[in-house]
GUKEDREN-170902 format. One record per residue (C-alpha): residue number from 1; residue in three letters; x, y, z. Coordinates in steps of 0.05 Angstrom, whole numbers. Layout:
GUKEDREN-170902
PT / seq / type / u / v / w
PT / NUM / ALA / X / Y / Z .
...
//
This chain:
GUKEDREN-170902
PT / seq / type / u / v / w
PT / 1 / MET / -2391 / -332 / 2183 .
PT / 2 / HIS / -2366 / -288 / 2241 .
PT / 3 / GLU / -2356 / -358 / 2283 .
PT / 4 / LEU / -2286 / -377 / 2249 .
PT / 5 / SER / -2255 / -310 / 2279 .
PT / 6 / ILE / -2288 / -314 / 2349 .
PT / 7 / ALA / -2263 / -394 / 2342 .
PT / 8 / MET / -2183 / -368 / 2320 .
PT / 9 / ALA / -2196 / -327 / 2387 .
PT / 10 / LEU / -2212 / -362 / 2424 .
PT / 11 / VAL / -2152 / -408 / 2403 .
PT / 12 / ARG / -2109 / -351 / 2413 .
PT / 13 / GLN / -2138 / -341 / 2484 .
PT / 14 / LEU / -2124 / -419 / 2502 .
PT / 15 / GLU / -2056 / -423 / 2459 .
PT / 16 / LEU / -2030 / -364 / 2519 .
PT / 17 / LEU / -2057 / -402 / 2574 .
PT / 18 / CYS / -2015 / -461 / 2541 .
PT / 19 / GLN / -1951 / -401 / 2548 .
PT / 20 / PRO / -1927 / -425 / 2607 .
PT / 21 / HIS / -1938 / -498 / 2599 .
PT / 22 / PRO / -1895 / -512 / 2543 .
PT / 23 / GLN / -1911 / -588 / 2538 .
PT / 24 / ALA / -1983 / -571 / 2551 .
PT / 25 / THR / -2045 / -585 / 2502 .
PT / 26 / VAL / -2110 / -560 / 2512 .
PT / 27 / GLN / -2153 / -626 / 2537 .
PT / 28 / THR / -2207 / -590 / 2530 .
PT / 29 / ALA / -2240 / -526 / 2529 .
PT / 30 / ARG / -2314 / -503 / 2566 .
PT / 31 / VAL / -2347 / -434 / 2534 .
PT / 32 / THR / -2414 / -408 / 2566 .
PT / 33 / ILE / -2457 / -383 / 2502 .
PT / 34 / GLY / -2522 / -335 / 2520 .
PT / 35 / PRO / -2585 / -347 / 2475 .
PT / 36 / LEU / -2568 / -267 / 2443 .
PT / 37 / ALA / -2496 / -270 / 2440 .
PT / 38 / GLY / -2492 / -261 / 2355 .
PT / 39 / VAL / -2459 / -335 / 2362 .
PT / 40 / GLU / -2492 / -402 / 2327 .
PT / 41 / GLY / -2453 / -453 / 2376 .
PT / 42 / HIS / -2455 / -505 / 2324 .
PT / 43 / LEU / -2417 / -456 / 2271 .
PT / 44 / LEU / -2374 / -446 / 2320 .
PT / 45 / GLN / -2354 / -510 / 2338 .
PT / 46 / GLN / -2353 / -534 / 2253 .
PT / 47 / ALA / -2305 / -470 / 2266 .
PT / 48 / PHE / -2258 / -491 / 2317 .
PT / 49 / PRO / -2217 / -553 / 2290 .
PT / 50 / LEU / -2205 / -509 / 2230 .
PT / 51 / ALA / -2171 / -444 / 2279 .
PT / 52 / ALA / -2143 / -498 / 2324 .
PT / 53 / ALA / -2098 / -530 / 2266 .
PT / 54 / GLY / -2032 / -549 / 2279 .
PT / 55 / SER / -2027 / -514 / 2356 .
PT / 56 / CYS / -2028 / -543 / 2424 .
PT / 57 / VAL / -2110 / -538 / 2427 .
PT / 58 / GLU / -2116 / -579 / 2359 .
PT / 59 / ASN / -2142 / -636 / 2400 .
PT / 60 / CYS / -2188 / -611 / 2440 .
PT / 61 / GLN / -2260 / -615 / 2462 .
PT / 62 / LEU / -2299 / -559 / 2453 .
PT / 63 / ILE / -2361 / -561 / 2502 .
PT / 64 / LEU / -2408 / -517 / 2490 .
PT / 65 / THR / -2461 / -496 / 2548 .
PT / 66 / PRO / -2527 / -448 / 2537 .
PT / 67 / SER / -2547 / -399 / 2588 .
PT / 68 / PRO / -2614 / -374 / 2604 .
PT / 69 / VAL / -2632 / -307 / 2584 .
PT / 70 / ARG / -2649 / -269 / 2661 .
PT / 71 / ILE / -2682 / -209 / 2663 .
PT / 72 / LEU / -2704 / -155 / 2731 .
PT / 73 / CYS / -2751 / -116 / 2727 .
PT / 74 / PRO / -2747 / -48 / 2757 .
PT / 75 / ALA / -2817 / -31 / 2764 .
PT / 76 / CYS / -2830 / -109 / 2820 .
PT / 77 / GLN / -2762 / -118 / 2824 .
PT / 78 / LEU / -2785 / -200 / 2800 .
PT / 79 / GLU / -2708 / -228 / 2760 .
PT / 80 / SER / -2732 / -275 / 2711 .
PT / 81 / GLU / -2723 / -330 / 2669 .
PT / 82 / VAL / -2747 / -316 / 2598 .
PT / 83 / VAL / -2752 / -329 / 2523 .
PT / 84 / VAL / -2712 / -297 / 2476 .
PT / 85 / ASN / -2763 / -242 / 2451 .
PT / 86 / ARG / -2799 / -239 / 2500 .
PT / 87 / LEU / -2756 / -187 / 2541 .
PT / 88 / SER / -2819 / -154 / 2586 .
PT / 89 / CYS / -2829 / -177 / 2651 .
PT / 90 / PRO / -2879 / -246 / 2668 .
PT / 91 / ALA / -2907 / -216 / 2718 .
PT / 92 / CYS / -2923 / -140 / 2721 .
PT / 93 / GLY / -2920 / -134 / 2645 .
PT / 94 / HIS / -2861 / -72 / 2651 .
PT / 95 / TRP / -2819 / -72 / 2579 .
PT / 96 / GLN / -2763 / -34 / 2604 .
PT / 97 / THR / -2729 / -86 / 2635 .
PT / 98 / LYS / -2660 / -109 / 2653 .
PT / 99 / LEU / -2620 / -160 / 2619 .
PT / 100 / LEU / -2577 / -191 / 2660 .
PT / 101 / SER / -2554 / -258 / 2617 .
PT / 102 / GLY / -2565 / -288 / 2560 .
PT / 103 / ASP / -2518 / -241 / 2518 .
PT / 104 / GLU / -2441 / -272 / 2547 .
PT / 105 / LEU / -2394 / -312 / 2519 .
PT / 106 / ILE / -2350 / -339 / 2567 .
PT / 107 / LEU / -2295 / -386 / 2566 .
PT / 108 / GLN / -2319 / -413 / 2634 .
PT / 109 / GLN / -2262 / -480 / 2641 .
PT / 110 / VAL / -2190 / -502 / 2612 .
PT / 111 / VAL / -2172 / -569 / 2623 .
PT / 112 / LEU / -2093 / -575 / 2602 .
PT / 113 / ASN / -2055 / -641 / 2596 .
PT / 114 / GLN / -1995 / -646 / 2615 .
PT / 115 / GLU / -1955 / -691 / 2569 .
PT / 116 / SER / -1890 / -719 / 2587 .
PT / 117 / ASP / -1839 / -755 / 2553 .
//
């Protein structure tokens, strides 16, 4: 399950964001995942608490937002949203399209909770 290693890398990134704020914890982290990213969202959700245990990220709510698969057709210049296994242009049928989105795994937003004594 490589989602655990991805979760561990995500926790490391979040910990780095907490370093300038010693009393802070991460309240929420929003991650965008495309269907072509090679990451199973439900497995990442399961692995994240294991990777975050004992850190400033321990009580973080991980919010996963799916992104669509978007292509650009070089033949007719149509930009369109397509399904995962149909990357050809829906207008002209050209099969050598350029992938614009759908393969990303992006940390979009982090909300820190500054604890005070």
